[in-house]
Each structure stands twice: as structure tokens, then as C-alpha cells.
PLY file of the C-alpha trace (Angstrom):
ply
format ascii 1.0
element vertex 59
property float x
property float y
property float z
element edge 58
property int vertex1
property int vertex2
end_header
205.34 230.72 188.17
205.99 228.63 185.71
204.90 225.41 188.16
201.64 228.23 188.68
200.69 228.16 184.50
201.80 224.06 184.07
199.06 223.48 186.49
196.54 226.03 185.30
197.03 224.13 181.48
196.94 220.60 182.67
193.70 221.65 184.58
192.53 223.04 181.38
193.59 219.98 179.66
192.01 217.76 182.36
188.73 219.71 182.57
188.61 219.42 178.33
189.01 215.96 177.60
186.21 215.15 180.66
184.08 218.01 179.65
181.56 215.10 177.30
181.38 212.50 180.35
181.09 208.58 179.35
179.24 208.07 175.78
178.14 205.21 173.99
180.56 204.60 170.56
179.42 205.25 167.51
180.01 201.94 165.14
180.52 203.22 161.52
178.71 201.08 159.72
181.55 199.12 156.83
181.09 200.75 153.25
182.35 198.22 151.30
183.99 199.63 147.11
183.13 198.28 144.40
186.48 197.26 142.65
187.66 198.61 139.37
189.14 196.42 136.39
190.56 198.30 133.79
192.21 196.87 130.68
195.19 198.28 131.62
195.99 195.67 134.61
197.74 197.96 136.47
200.96 198.59 133.74
200.35 202.48 133.99
202.03 203.89 136.88
205.39 202.21 136.62
205.38 202.69 133.46
205.30 206.56 134.45
207.29 206.09 137.08
209.37 204.04 134.70
209.35 208.05 132.45
210.50 210.01 135.07
213.50 207.85 136.53
214.15 208.26 132.77
213.55 212.28 133.12
215.26 213.02 136.33
218.59 211.20 134.42
218.18 212.95 130.94
218.90 216.14 132.99
0 1
1 2
2 3
3 4
4 5
5 6
6 7
7 8
8 9
9 10
10 11
11 12
12 13
13 14
14 15
15 16
16 17
17 18
18 19
19 20
20 21
21 22
22 23
23 24
24 25
25 26
26 27
27 28
28 29
29 30
30 31
31 32
32 33
33 34
34 35
35 36
36 37
37 38
38 39
39 40
40 41
41 42
42 43
43 44
44 45
45 46
46 47
47 48
48 49
49 50
50 51
51 52
52 53
53 54
54 55
55 56
56 57
57 58
């Protein structure tokens, strides 16, 4: 009975995998993100991390 259930599950999975047939792959257009510059210079995240560590250490 277990073998029959396994065979049925594999058959369903295999038929679902081949249901669409061969389709030409669709290439997504390349998205170029504009780099934004802030005056903080990337210092905000380390400062916030330092504050979180200090708060955890004080409690």
C-alpha cells in the first residue's frame, strides 16, 4: 500500500513537472539602480549597532 501511494505521488509530481512542455526562457531586463550618496558616509549603521550592544550590555 505504501509503495502504491509513493508511486502515485511520484507520478503526480512528474506529470506536473512536464505539464508545460518546453518553453523558451524569458530574460528579464537588467535593472540598473542609481547609487544614492548620503552625507552620513555609512556611519549610521555602525553607530546604531554600537548603541544596541551598549544597551544590551547595560541590562
